[in-house]
C-alpha positions in Angstrom: -63.9 72.4 -61.0 -60.6 72.3 -59.1 -58.4 69.3 -59.5 -55.6 68.1 -57.3 -52.4 68.7 -59.3 -50.7 65.4 -60.2 -47.2 64.9 -59.0 -44.6 63.9 -61.4 -42.7 60.7 -60.8 -39.6 62.7 -60.0 -41.3 64.7 -57.3 -42.8 61.6 -55.8 -39.5 59.9 -55.4 -38.0 63.0 -53.8 -40.8 63.2 -51.2 -40.4 59.5 -50.3 -36.7 59.7 -49.8 -37.2 62.8 -47.5 -39.8 60.9 -45.5 -37.5 57.9 -45.0 -34.7 60.2 -43.8 -37.0 61.8 -41.2 -38.2 58.5 -40.0 -34.6 57.2 -39.6 -33.7 60.2 -37.6 -36.4 59.5 -35.1 -34.9 56.0 -34.3 -31.4 57.3 -33.2 -30.8 57.3 -29.4 -30.9 60.6 -27.7 -27.3 61.5 -26.6 -27.1 61.7 -22.8 -25.3 64.5 -21.0 -21.8 63.7 -19.8 -21.8 62.9 -16.0 -19.4 64.9 -13.9 -17.1 63.0 -11.4 -18.4 63.1 -7.8 -16.6 65.7 -5.6 -14.5 63.9 -2.9 -13.4 65.9 0.1 -9.7 65.2 1.0 -9.3 63.1 4.2 -8.0 65.3 7.0 -4.9 63.8 8.7 -5.6 63.0 12.3 -2.7 64.0 14.5 -2.1 63.0 18.1 -0.6 66.0 20.0 1.1 65.8 23.3 2.1 68.9 25.3 5.6 68.6 26.8 5.5 68.6 30.6 7.7 67.9 33.6 7.3 64.7 35.6 9.1 62.0 37.5 10.5 59.1 35.5 11.7 55.7 36.7 13.5 53.0 34.8 13.1 49.6 36.4 13.7 45.9 35.7 10.8 43.6 36.3 10.5 39.9 35.9 9.9 36.5 37.4 12.7 34.9 39.4 13.1 31.4 40.7 14.3 30.2 44.1 17.4 28.0 44.0 19.9 26.7 46.5 22.8 28.9 47.4 24.9 25.8 47.8 25.0 23.3 45.0 27.2 20.3 44.0 27.6 19.2 40.4 28.5 15.6 40.0 30.2 14.3 36.9 32.9 11.8 35.8 36.4 13.0 35.0 37.0 10.4 32.3 35.0 9.5 29.2 34.2 6.0 27.8 32.9 4.0 30.7 29.4 2.7 30.4 26.8 3.7 32.9 25.4 0.8 35.0 22.7 2.7 36.7 21.5 5.9 38.5 20.5 5.3 42.1 18.5 8.5 42.6 15.5 10.3 41.1 14.6 14.0 40.9 13.7 15.5 44.3 15.3 12.6 46.2 17.1 13.5 49.4 20.6 12.1 49.7 23.3 12.1 52.4 26.9 12.9 52.0 28.7 9.7 50.9 25.7 8.1 49.1 26.6 6.6 45.7 24.3 8.2 43.2 25.6 6.6 40.0 27.9 3.8 38.9 29.7 2.7 35.7 31.0 -0.8 34.8 33.7 -2.1 37.1 34.7 -5.3 35.2 34.3 -7.7 38.1 36.2 -5.4 40.4 34.8 -6.9 43.6 36.5 -10.2 42.9 39.7 -8.5 41.8 39.9 -6.6 45.1 39.1 -9.7 47.1 41.9 -11.7 45.3 44.3 -8.9 46.0 43.4 -8.8 49.7 44.2 -12.6 49.8 47.5 -12.0 48.1 48.5 -9.3 50.6 47.5 -11.4 53.5 49.6 -14.4 52.2 52.7 -12.1 51.8 52.2 -10.7 55.3 52.1 -14.3 56.8 55.2 -15.4 54.9 57.0 -12.2 56.0 56.2 -12.9 59.7 57.5 -16.5 59.3 60.8 -15.3 57.8 61.3 -12.8 60.5 61.3 -15.6 63.1 64.8 -16.8 62.0 66.1 -13.8 60.0 66.8 -10.2 60.5 65.5 -7.3 58.5 68.8 -7.0 56.7 68.5 -10.4 55.2 67.9 -10.3 51.4 65.0 -12.8 51.7 63.2 -10.5 54.1 63.9 -7.5 51.8 62.3 -9.4 48.9 59.2 -10.1 51.0 58.9 -6.5 52.0 59.1 -5.4 48.4 56.4 -8.0 47.4 54.1 -6.6 50.1 54.7 -3.0 48.9 53.9 -4.0 45.3 50.7 -5.8 46.3 49.5 -2.8 48.3 50.1 -0.5 45.4 48.0 -2.8 43.2 45.3 -2.7 45.8 45.3 1.1 45.8 45.0 1.1 42.1 42.0 -1.2 42.1 40.3 0.9 44.8 40.9 4.1 42.7 39.2 2.4 39.8 36.2 1.6 41.9 36.2 5.2 43.1 36.3 6.5 39.5 33.3 4.3 38.7 31.1 5.9 41.3 29.5 9.3 41.7 29.4 10.0 45.4 27.4 12.8 47.1 29.6 15.3 48.9 26.9 16.9 50.9 23.3 16.4 52.2 20.8 17.7 49.7 18.1 17.3 47.1 18.5 16.0 43.6 17.5 19.0 41.4 18.9 17.9 38.1 19.3 14.5 36.5 20.9 13.9 33.1 18.7 11.8 30.7 21.6 9.3 30.1 20.5 5.6 30.2 22.2 2.5 31.5 24.6 1.1 28.8 25.4 4.6 27.4 28.9 6.0 27.6 29.6 8.8 30.0 31.4 12.0 29.0 34.1 13.6 31.0 32.9 16.7 33.1 29.3 16.5 31.8 27.1 16.9 34.8 24.9 13.9 35.6 23.5 14.8 39.0 23.1 18.2 40.7 22.5 18.4 44.4 21.1 21.4 46.2 21.1 22.3 49.8 17.4 23.3 50.7 18.5 25.1 53.8 20.3 27.8 51.9 18.0 29.6 49.5 18.6 32.4 47.0 16.5 34.0 44.2 17.8 33.8 40.7 16.6 35.9 37.7 17.8 34.9 34.3 17.3 37.4 31.4 17.3 36.7 27.7 20.6 38.5 27.2 23.1 40.2 29.4 22.1 43.5 27.9 18.8 43.2 29.5 20.5 43.6 32.9 22.3 46.8 32.0 22.2 49.3 35.0 21.8 46.6 37.7 24.6 46.8 40.2 25.6 44.9 43.4 23.7 45.8 46.6 20.8 47.4 44.7 17.5 47.0 46.5 15.0 44.5 45.1 11.2 44.5 45.6 10.1 40.8 45.9 6.5 39.7 45.7 5.9 36.2 46.9 2.3 35.1 46.7 0.6 37.7 49.0 3.8 38.8 50.7 5.9 41.8 49.8 9.6 41.3 50.8 12.8 43.1 50.3 15.9 41.7 48.7 19.4 42.8 47.6 21.4 42.0 44.5 24.4 39.9 45.6 25.7 38.7 42.2 25.6 40.3 38.7 27.2 39.0 35.5 30.2 41.1 36.2 30.8 39.8 39.7 30.0 36.1 39.0 33.2 34.0 39.6 34.3 31.6 36.9 33.4 28.0 37.6 35.1 26.2 34.8 31.7 24.7 33.8 30.6 26.3 30.5 26.9 25.8 31.1 27.0 27.4 34.5 29.2 30.3 33.3 26.9 31.0 30.3 23.9 31.1 32.7 25.7 33.4 35.2 26.6 35.8 32.3 22.9 36.7 32.0 21.6 36.1 35.6 21.2 38.0 38.9 21.4 36.4 42.3 19.2 38.0 45.0 19.4 37.5 48.7 15.9 37.8 50.3 15.3 38.3 54.0 12.4 36.9 56.0 11.5 34.0 53.6 8.6 31.9 54.9 9.7 28.3 55.9 7.4 26.8 53.2 9.4 28.4 50.4 10.9 25.6 48.3 13.4 25.3 45.5 11.7 26.0 42.2 9.2 28.5 43.7 8.7 31.7 41.8 8.5 35.4 42.8 8.0 38.7 41.0 10.9 41.1 41.3 11.3 44.8 40.7 14.7 46.6 40.6 14.8 50.4 40.1 17.9 51.2 38.1 17.4 54.9 37.4 15.1 57.6 38.5 14.8 61.4 38.2 12.3 64.0 39.4 10.6 66.9 37.6 12.3 66.4 34.2 10.9 66.9 30.7 9.1 63.7 29.8 7.3 62.6 26.6 5.7 59.4 25.6 8.0 57.0 23.8 5.7 57.3 20.8 6.9 60.9 20.4 10.5 60.1 20.0 11.7 59.2 16.5 15.1 57.8 15.5 16.8 57.4 12.2 20.4 56.3 11.6 21.5 57.3 15.1 19.6 60.6 15.1 16.9 61.2 17.8 14.3 63.9 17.0 10.7 64.9 17.5 8.1 66.6 15.3 7.0 69.9 16.9 3.7 71.5 16.0 3.8 75.2 15.5 0.5 76.7 14.4 -0.7 74.6 11.5 2.8 73.5 10.4 5.3 71.1 11.8 9.1 70.9 12.0 11.7 68.3 13.1 13.8 69.1 16.1 16.8 67.1 17.2 16.8 66.1 20.9 19.0 64.5 23.5 17.3 61.7 25.4 18.0 60.6 29.0 16.2 57.9 30.8 14.2 55.6 28.6 11.5 53.9 30.6 8.9 51.4 29.5 6.4 54.0 28.2 8.2 57.4 28.7 11.4 59.1 27.7 13.3 61.9 29.4 14.3 64.7 27.1 17.4 66.6 28.2 17.9 69.0 25.3 16.0 70.2 22.2 12.5 71.1 23.4 11.0 73.1 26.2 8.0 72.7 28.5 4.7 73.5 26.9 5.7 72.7 23.3 3.4 70.5 21.4 4.8 67.4 19.7 3.2 64.9 17.3 3.1 61.3 18.4 3.5 58.3 16.1 0.2 56.7 15.5 
């Protein structure tokens, strides 16, 4: 009879250890395959290409101008220190030549003038009485004459003080400016308090941000004027270079960056302060090489373009001409038909 061979203790331990090792191996995670990075196609550069061509180019100045009077009077005091009593006008008031538009303190000047008038009259009466019995060569008569002359000089001085205390309109017009000074405040010498404008003499004024913005504008240039639904023609009659000095800093500073335009055929309803669109052509050329301004590149005084040749590009120095709002004339460096790259 066959019997199962008995395992020795040593063999049994070896078999158990082997079984445990096999069981442990089955519990380890299966190692995953390493993932490859996704393939990313390089982004193609998008270029905007422009083919150089010939065209007409115009440089022009456009803006909004304001109607003002061609004849204005700027009223101010010539001495500082006096206190303002009151302004007798408001904006847009109509005044007549000779009207008093502002006054400063006169220190009871009316009574002083009246007393001086009385003093003069008394001297004149006394002089007439003396002349009844005495001749002009008499010393007493000479003294009376001198007293009368002195009194009249004092009267003239008092009247000049009154005149200096008043701002008087020198022409008929409309009040177009009023200083915000209040009664009781001191006036400053030569600071304009009231501006009068003659509404019968109209001009169009365009004021730029700087004088450089008016480069190229010359006297007698034609101006296109659009007033509401009307299209009119004007002419430049004053530029910063032709503006006469006025001695008033504020006015001279404004003239240094302003144009004055004479417009023919203005409708009668046009008023001071009305606005109109203006266009002045300063330069124009026909059938020249023109590219968009986005195609011209500049660096440290160098002007150049990027020219596309096949699949490559190269930089080419150019000489620019007229620079308009959206286009540039190119005088040298490229030829008609070349392809240039625009700045995006």
